N, C-alpha and C positions, 0 to 999 in steps of 0.2 A: 765843487771840489769834492766834497764827503759823497754825494750821490755818485759821482763818477768811478770813486774808489769802491762804493758799496756795489756798483754795478757790475765792476770789473772783479770783484771777488765772487759775484754770485753766478758769473758767465764761466769762469775759469775753475772753477772747484767744485766739482759735483756734488749732486745733491745728497747722495749717501753718505759723504762726508759731513754734512752740515747735519743730518738725521745721527749719526753716530756719534757728533759731538756733543748733540742735545741728551740724549739717552745718557751718556758717559757722566756729563756735567751733572745731570740729574741724580744718577747714583753715586758720585762724589759726594755731592752736597747733603743728599739723605745720611751718607755714611759720616761725615762731619757734624751732622745734627745729633746723631747718636754718642759721638765721643764727645762733643764740647756741651751739651746741654746739661743744665744742673737739674732739669726737671725728670722723672723718670716716665712720667706720661708722653712729654714730648719726645723723650729717646724713644719711646716705643714705636710713636707715630713716624719719626725719621727712619726707623727700622722697617717700617711698612714702604716707605718712599723707597729706599735703597732696595729692598727686595722686588718690587714694582719695576724700577729700572732693570735690575738683572733680566726679569723676565723680557722687558722691551729689548735688551742687548742680546740674549739668547735667540729671540724671534728674528732681530735683524740679522744676526749671523746665521741664519737659516738652520738653525739646531730646534727643530719644534719639541723634541722628546725632553730636552733638558727646559725649555721655557714651561712647559706644561709641568713636569716635575717640580720647576722651582714654584710655580704659580700655587699647585694643589698642596704641596708638602709646606713649603716655608711661609707662603703669604696665607693659605686657607687653613693650616692647621696650627703650626708652631705659634706664629705671630698672633692669631686669634687666643691661643690660651695663654700668651705672655699678657695682651691687652687685657682680658677677663681678669686674671691673677691681678694686675696693676688695679684694676677698676673696683674690685670686690674686697682688697685688702682695707681693712678698717683704720680710720685716721689717717690715710696716705696724705690727706692735705694739709695736716698739722706737720709734717716733716719739714723742716727748714731747707736743709742741703741733702738730697736723699741720693744725688752723684758727686760727691766733692771731686773737685781736680786738685789733686796733690801733686808737688814737685813739677810743675808746668815746664821750667826751664829746663830739665834733665830731659823729658818727654820730646820737646823741640828740638834738643841736641840729638836725640835718636832719631826723629823724623828727617831732620835735615842729613845725617849720615845713610839712611835708608834712602832717601830721595836721590842723594848723590850717586850712591850704588846703583839704584834703578835705572837712572838717566844716563850712567855711563855703560850701563850694559845694553840698553836699548841703542845708544847711538855708535857702540863700538861692534855690534852684531851686523854681519852682512846679511841683510835681510832679502832672501829669494821672493819677487812677486811674479804673479801671473794672472791672467784673467779669469774672473771666477767661472766655475762652470755652471750648467744647469743646476735648478733648484733639486733635490732629492730629499724625500722625506729619509728622516734618521730612526723612527720608530720602529719600522718592519725590519731593519737589520740588527738592531738591538735586540727585538722580541725575538727574531731567529735565532741569534747568538745565547741569548738565555735559556731558548728550548733546543738549543745545538749543542755545540762543544761545552758550553759553561751550565749545562743542566744542573750537574752534581752540584757545583759551586754556588748555584741560584738555591737550589732546595737547603744546602747546610746554612747559608745566610738567613733562610726564610726561619729555620728552626732554631737557630741562634737566638734570633729577634723573638721569637715565640717564648723561647726559655728566660730571656731577659724581661718581656713583659709579665711571664708569671713571677718570677723571681721578685719584681717591683711591686705586685700585688701582694705577695706574701710579706714582704718588709714592713710594706704601708698597714696591713692588717694587723701585725704585731706592734708596731706605734700606737695605732689606734686602740688596741687591747691594753697596753702599757698605760695609756693617758686614763682610759676608763677605769682602770684597776686603782689608779693612783687617786683618781677623783672620788670613788667609793670608799676608800679609807680616810681620804680627808673628811667625808660627811659621816662615816661612821665612828 
């Protein structure tokens, strides 16, 4: 009976659905690990699983540009910095509860309300379905747009990021100088 039901599901439901559900489940379980873990190290590794699942989902949905950006920026950059910060923090193992869960009942009520709104929205919308077209890379189109009609916006965003980086360096140097001056006064 069970084998017949399993064989029926595998033959009637397309393989792409199973792949999507596996990637989506992996991503959601990683996000749950981030939200519900009491240990910050486990939360960071769960965040890695969530980001990796997002890379898989973007790749599965034929959006190569977002998959690579997600992999390089979030997994390769931000998450590595978070992991190094957690691993290099002194006495992190002595902290008993680094991520306390306060007011779980209010959180569960809010989650239930949000889930109700989302499920109602999904099932009340008239979804238009069509056959998927051939795969087309998205990076070339985005690159043409950045170097075409959005060139000025792209350059302004780059300048704003440069100014933010320089401002962060100036602020960090002032804090280091302030700490060094205070330590010198304490010794003197």
